[in-house]
DRENVOLO-917454 format. One record per residue (C-alpha): x, y, z. Coordinates in steps of 0.02 Angstrom, whole numbers, padded with zeros to 5 digits, always signed. Layout:
N
XYZ ...
END
This chain:
300
-01989-10151+01883 -02008-10104+01707 -02129-09944+01699 -02170-09971+01488 -02249-10100+01578 -02330-10029+01717 -02420-09903+01595 -02456-10042+01481 -02566-10129+01634 -02652-09950+01677 -02712-09907+01486 -02763-10084+01468 -02853-10084+01627 -02940-09923+01588 -02993-09972+01435 -03074-10146+01483 -03205-10045+01586 -03201-09888+01488 -03379-09851+01533 -03342-09859+01728 -03188-09753+01682 -03280-09619+01602 -03413-09605+01727 -03266-09619+01855 -03174-09468+01754 -03367-09368+01752 -03401-09373+01906 -03234-09318+01978 -03251-09183+01876 -03406-09135+01926 -03343-09151+02101 -03193-09046+02058 -03294-08919+01960 -03387-08868+02118 -03247-08864+02233 -03168-08734+02081 -03344-08639+02069 -03341-08603+02257 -03142-08566+02247 -03180-08432+02134 -03309-08375+02233 -03201-08353+02391 -03080-08272+02253 -03223-08142+02226 -03282-08096+02386 -03073-08069+02428 -03065-07946+02287 -03244-07851+02341 -03169-07843+02512 -03007-07780+02433 -03106-07682+02320 -03238-07593+02458 -03143-07608+02612 -03065-07436+02611 -03224-07351+02517 -03357-07372+02613 -03485-07230+02638 -03603-07176+02710 -03753-07078+02600 -03842-06941+02669 -04011-06915+02556 -04096-06743+02558 -04266-06752+02551 -04364-06686+02377 -04412-06526+02426 -04209-06468+02466 -04142-06562+02332 -04262-06456+02203 -04249-06286+02292 -04051-06267+02331 -03968-06354+02207 -03791-06289+02248 -03803-06312+02458 -03798-06156+02487 -03933-06132+02609 -04013-06205+02758 -04022-06341+02801 -03909-06404+02666 -03767-06305+02711 -03763-06341+02908 -03789-06512+02865 -03617-06500+02767 -03549-06396+02899 -03575-06511+03029 -03506-06652+02934 -03343-06580+02891 -03322-06515+03063 -03358-06697+03136 -03184-06776+03185 -03226-06947+03120 -03278-06879+02939 -03132-06873+02810 -03210-06822+02679 -03382-06749+02610 -03449-06760+02436 -03607-06666+02403 -03694-06724+02238 -03830-06607+02178 -03988-06682+02098 -03928-06667+01917 -03771-06745+01970 -03874-06911+02060 -03971-06910+01904 -03820-06900+01790 -03728-07048+01877 -03904-07147+01888 -03909-07158+01693 -03733-07204+01689 -03760-07351+01796 -03920-07406+01718 -03894-07377+01566 -03920-07568+01507 -04092-07559+01574 -04194-07412+01442 -04346-07471+01518 -04295-07413+01692 -04221-07249+01640 -04395-07214+01533 -04512-07215+01680 -04386-07119+01809 -04375-06947+01833 -04250-06821+01885 -04351-06773+02003 -04353-06974+02095 -04157-06954+02129 -04126-06839+02271 -03961-06737+02297 -03851-06815+02443 -03676-06816+02533 -03543-06954+02507 -03470-06943+02661 -03308-07047+02690 -03257-07092+02849 -03105-07115+02969 -03161-07256+03043 -03290-07371+02959 -03351-07465+03111 -03417-07273+03160 -03533-07292+03005 -03689-07346+03081 -03689-07201+03237 -03661-07079+03100 -03826-07150+03010 -03901-07132+03190 -03856-06959+03214 -03925-06883+03042 -04083-06994+03013 -04215-06890+03053 -04153-06706+03059 -04231-06582+02954 -04207-06571+02770 -04132-06779+02768 -04254-06883+02679 -04121-07060+02742 -03956-07072+02783 -03897-07280+02718 -03743-07361+02787 -03648-07427+02613 -03575-07573+02727 -03761-07645+02777 -03760-07689+02571 -03617-07752+02558 -03629-07868+02717 -03798-07924+02612 -03688-07950+02481 -03565-08038+02558 -03695-08163+02649 -03776-08193+02475 -03594-08247+02394 -03526-08353+02551 -03705-08431+02547 -03679-08492+02366 -03502-08542+02400 -03563-08649+02555 -03698-08731+02440 -03573-08769+02307 -03446-08837+02422 -03607-08954+02493 -03632-09018+02315 -03459-09038+02289 -03428-09154+02450 -03591-09265+02387 -03512-09274+02226 -03333-09308+02280 -03415-09474+02414 -03503-09546+02239 -03323-09497+02143 -03250-09615+02280 -03392-09740+02272 -03314-09742+02087 -03153-09767+02101 -03154-09902+02222 -03281-09998+02131 -03176-09964+01972 -03018-10046+02079 -03103-10183+02113 -03176-10242+01958 -03022-10198+01848 -02929-10325+01991 -03056-10445+01978 -03045-10451+01777 -02855-10468+01794 -02865-10582+01954 -02778-10730+01836 -02635-10664+01753 -02611-10570+01918 -02590-10734+02024 -02472-10776+01875 -02344-10639+01904 -02371-10689+02117 -02318-10846+02075 -02161-10788+01964 -02082-10679+02080 -02182-10525+02075 -02210-10415+02237 -02388-10365+02279 -02339-10187+02273 -02273-10190+02075 -02446-10327+02064 -02558-10166+02127 -02477-10022+02077 -02550-10044+01897 -02718-10027+01983 -02680-09889+02111 -02605-09794+01941 -02752-09793+01861 -02867-09715+01982 -02717-09574+01968 -02735-09558+01774 -02935-09547+01795 -02909-09391+01925 -02806-09315+01808 -02948-09328+01674 -03056-09279+01800 -02972-09114+01836 -02931-09065+01660 -03102-09085+01614 -03143-08972+01773 -03041-08831+01732 -03096-08837+01542 -03262-08814+01616 -03230-08673+01716 -03131-08584+01568 -03299-08624+01461 -03435-08564+01608 -03328-08396+01607 -03336-08384+01449 -03505-08430+01395 -03609-08392+01568 -03511-08292+01687 -03440-08141+01568 -03615-08123+01468 -03746-08148+01605 -03651-08048+01734 -03581-07903+01613 -03675-07773+01687 -03632-07766+01858 -03463-07790+01814 -03447-07668+01692 -03495-07539+01821 -03384-07600+01949 -03517-07688+02076 -03453-07845+02067 -03254-07896+02019 -03243-08009+01879 -03192-08192+01854 -03013-08177+01756 -02926-08313+01671 -02781-08290+01835 -02928-08325+01956 -02954-08488+01869 -02740-08536+01841 -02745-08497+02018 -02848-08630+02085 -02795-08750+01966 -02637-08800+02066 -02783-08866+02219 -02900-08946+02096 -02737-09052+02060 -02674-09080+02222 -02863-09134+02287 -02874-09251+02110 -02718-09341+02163 -02756-09360+02346 -02922-09423+02320 -02889-09554+02180 -02692-09627+02263 -02791-09629+02431 -02939-09689+02367 -02845-09833+02274 -02733-09855+02384 -02872-09880+02524 -02971-09994+02414 -02806-10114+02380 -02786-10142+02547 -02945-10181+02613 -03036-10261+02479 -02921-10329+02337 -02810-10480+02371 -02678-10482+02252 
END
């Protein structure tokens, strides 16, 4: 088998059906790009679990009057709350944050939102305890124990907030995968139609080749490679699109939460890490679809 001849036939077929080829590449690229976006969300969730898994705390916020009157937490009821927390066998560490320190942290977190800072006064930010537990699964029990006690305004389990954030990202991931699946079906149909059209336009020359002794595999291989080449072009476009979206959208729109550490950044390494999976999916989809089409519909 002359490999140069096969390559010539492949690029001839792609050039003859250029509009369908472009449509096939773009549809494949969109499908793979959505799949890549879903995989990036999965990696982001994993990074968040690694970052916050051992840092989940319970925040116990003091009432306004206690926050203002007892800045050093030396009087009751603040001192008693702190003592009880330190003596709790499930508590690993207790950090008291005064109202002034809490307000300073608030200003740092929302430095990019001057409108919010302009209307927020120190009195609106209560003093609080940051409580780190030895067993994070006991956080809800601690919240129940301290909710409603004298001097305590509220007790908040940070894991509840993280569960909501993970739920949001999981929803985005599932929605992205669902749209990617629909696009994949469209890509499969386009690949199949393109191969059938390509085979039909070259039916005379393929028939001649069969008459002079060419095997069915030899005559069908160029059509199969057309699908694979289009799939590879699609994955290149998809990966390029992910880098473009990272630079033009994610790094800009999510700059504030990334800078403050609320969510982890999407790095170029993350895109590189998922690229082999996109390449494998592209090759599998195009080759399997091409082979099935040739076996079921193309009699050459």
